[in-house]
C-alpha positions as CSV (number, residue, x, y, z in Angstrom):
1,M,-76.8,-27.0,208.8
2,A,-80.2,-26.1,210.2
3,D,-82.0,-25.2,206.9
4,K,-83.3,-28.2,205.0
5,K,-83.5,-26.2,201.8
6,V,-79.8,-25.4,201.9
7,V,-78.9,-29.0,202.6
8,S,-81.1,-30.2,199.7
9,K,-79.6,-27.7,197.3
10,L,-76.1,-28.7,198.4
11,F,-76.6,-32.4,197.7
12,D,-79.0,-32.1,194.7
13,S,-77.4,-29.5,192.6
14,I,-73.9,-28.5,193.9
15,A,-72.4,-31.9,194.9
16,P,-72.8,-33.6,191.5
17,R,-70.6,-30.8,190.0
18,F,-67.7,-32.0,192.2
19,A,-68.2,-35.8,192.0
20,D,-65.1,-36.3,189.8
21,R,-62.9,-33.9,191.7
22,P,-60.6,-35.4,194.4
23,G,-60.4,-32.1,196.3
24,G,-59.9,-28.4,196.1
25,Y,-63.6,-27.4,196.0
26,A,-63.3,-23.9,197.2
27,R,-61.1,-20.9,196.5
28,V,-60.2,-18.3,199.2
29,L,-59.3,-14.8,198.1
30,R,-57.8,-12.7,200.9
31,L,-59.0,-9.1,200.6
32,G,-56.9,-7.5,203.3
33,R,-58.1,-5.9,206.5
34,R,-61.3,-4.2,207.2
35,Q,-61.2,-0.6,208.3
36,G,-62.4,0.0,211.9
37,D,-61.6,-3.2,213.7
38,C,-58.7,-4.4,211.3
39,A,-60.2,-7.8,210.9
40,E,-59.0,-9.9,208.0
41,I,-61.5,-10.2,205.1
42,A,-61.7,-13.1,202.7
43,Q,-64.0,-14.0,199.8
44,I,-64.8,-17.7,199.5
45,E,-66.1,-19.1,196.3
46,L,-66.7,-22.6,194.8
47,V,-64.3,-23.6,192.1
48,G,-66.2,-23.6,188.8
49,S,-68.5,-20.8,189.6
50,E,-66.5,-18.2,187.6
51,Y,-68.0,-15.9,185.2
52,D,-68.8,-17.5,181.8
53,P,-69.1,-15.0,179.0
54,T,-71.0,-17.5,176.7
55,A,-73.8,-17.7,179.2
56,D,-74.4,-14.0,178.9
57,Q,-75.0,-14.4,175.1
58,A,-77.5,-17.1,175.8
59,G,-79.4,-14.9,178.3
60,E,-79.1,-17.4,181.1
61,S,-76.5,-15.7,183.2
62,T,-77.0,-16.3,186.9
63,Q,-73.8,-14.5,188.0
64,P,-74.1,-11.1,189.7
65,E,-73.2,-8.0,187.7
66,V,-70.1,-7.5,189.8
67,A,-68.6,-10.7,188.6
68,A,-69.5,-9.9,185.0
69,S,-67.7,-6.5,184.9
70,G,-64.5,-7.7,186.6
71,G,-62.9,-10.0,184.1
72,G,-61.5,-12.8,186.2
73,V,-60.3,-13.4,189.7
74,G,-58.6,-10.0,189.9
75,G,-61.7,-8.2,188.9
76,R,-63.8,-10.0,191.4
77,L,-61.2,-9.3,194.0
78,R,-61.2,-5.5,193.2
79,A,-65.0,-5.4,193.1
80,A,-65.3,-7.1,196.5
81,A,-62.6,-4.8,198.0
82,K,-64.3,-1.8,196.6
83,R,-67.7,-2.9,198.0
84,L,-66.2,-3.6,201.5
85,T,-64.1,-0.5,201.8
86,G,-66.7,1.9,200.4
87,G,-65.3,3.0,197.0
88,D,-62.2,4.4,195.4
89,K,-60.9,6.6,198.2
90,D,-57.3,5.7,197.6
91,K,-57.4,6.0,193.9
92,K,-55.6,9.1,192.6
93,D,-56.6,10.9,189.4
94,T,-53.9,10.2,186.8
95,S,-55.5,12.0,183.9
96,D,-53.6,15.2,184.8
97,A,-50.3,13.4,184.8
98,D,-51.0,11.8,181.4
99,T,-51.7,15.2,179.7
100,A,-48.7,16.9,181.4
101,D,-46.3,14.6,179.6
102,E,-47.5,15.6,176.1
């Protein structure tokens, strides 16, 4: 690592969180393939950096808004996929189908 600030943050603030953990520090979420060059996309996150709803009430939330609106790993996965693919192009409108059944 070339940036001394990044190394300092890693050893001063992030490493103590994982001192008691024997392994499994990161989670890899496979997002599928990117349009255009068909390259595989993955989201890598540190275990323990999940959204904490109690931090929102205290006003000290440092998580991005995307993680807050998702509701768990699946929500973050959908938000990341939506961000990388450019929106809800594949999503069909189901409101017409719901009203036709009544």
